[in-house]
PLY file of the C-alpha trace (Angstrom):
ply
format ascii 1.0
element vertex 62
property float x
property float y
property float z
element edge 61
property int vertex1
property int vertex2
end_header
-33.26 10.88 -11.16
-35.78 9.19 -8.89
-39.20 9.02 -10.54
-40.66 6.53 -8.06
-43.42 8.92 -6.98
-44.31 9.99 -10.51
-48.02 9.88 -11.24
-48.28 9.08 -14.95
-51.25 10.12 -17.05
-52.21 10.10 -20.70
-54.16 12.72 -22.57
-57.92 12.47 -22.43
-57.75 12.83 -26.22
-55.75 9.63 -26.54
-58.11 7.25 -28.31
-56.25 3.96 -28.17
-53.93 4.56 -25.24
-50.82 4.28 -27.37
-49.23 7.64 -26.83
-47.03 9.41 -24.36
-47.57 9.57 -20.64
-46.70 12.65 -18.63
-45.83 12.97 -14.95
-46.06 16.58 -13.82
-46.50 16.03 -10.09
-42.80 16.11 -9.22
-41.12 19.32 -8.08
-39.00 20.97 -10.76
-39.38 18.33 -13.50
-41.87 16.93 -15.98
-41.34 13.34 -17.07
-42.47 12.00 -20.45
-42.45 8.34 -21.50
-43.93 5.99 -24.08
-47.14 4.45 -22.75
-46.32 1.18 -24.56
-42.99 0.89 -22.73
-43.52 2.14 -19.16
-40.25 0.65 -17.95
-38.32 2.24 -20.81
-36.51 5.55 -20.98
-37.99 8.79 -19.67
-37.38 12.25 -21.04
-37.19 14.92 -18.35
-38.01 18.58 -18.96
-38.01 21.72 -16.87
-41.64 22.80 -16.36
-41.29 26.04 -18.41
-39.82 24.09 -21.33
-42.66 21.56 -21.17
-45.31 24.31 -21.06
-43.71 25.97 -24.10
-43.70 22.67 -25.99
-47.36 21.98 -25.18
-48.35 25.51 -26.21
-46.71 25.10 -29.62
-47.87 21.50 -30.13
-51.47 22.32 -29.31
-51.81 25.08 -31.89
-54.17 24.05 -34.64
-53.51 24.89 -38.25
-56.44 25.98 -40.44
0 1
1 2
2 3
3 4
4 5
5 6
6 7
7 8
8 9
9 10
10 11
11 12
12 13
13 14
14 15
15 16
16 17
17 18
18 19
19 20
20 21
21 22
22 23
23 24
24 25
25 26
26 27
27 28
28 29
29 30
30 31
31 32
32 33
33 34
34 35
35 36
36 37
37 38
38 39
39 40
40 41
41 42
42 43
43 44
44 45
45 46
46 47
47 48
48 49
49 50
50 51
51 52
52 53
53 54
54 55
55 56
56 57
57 58
58 59
59 60
60 61
């Protein structure tokens, strides 16, 4: 998969910059990689799967 045009970003809540980066500007895929290893492997998700993951991961527990 060609991710050359991916625009990687980190969460604004990332304090030290050591987290995951997400590229959601590509049609039909969302790329996720380790910000400490930008040339390393990339996980690729379908946009609905990524949205579902984010929805569950962002739920706060009391």
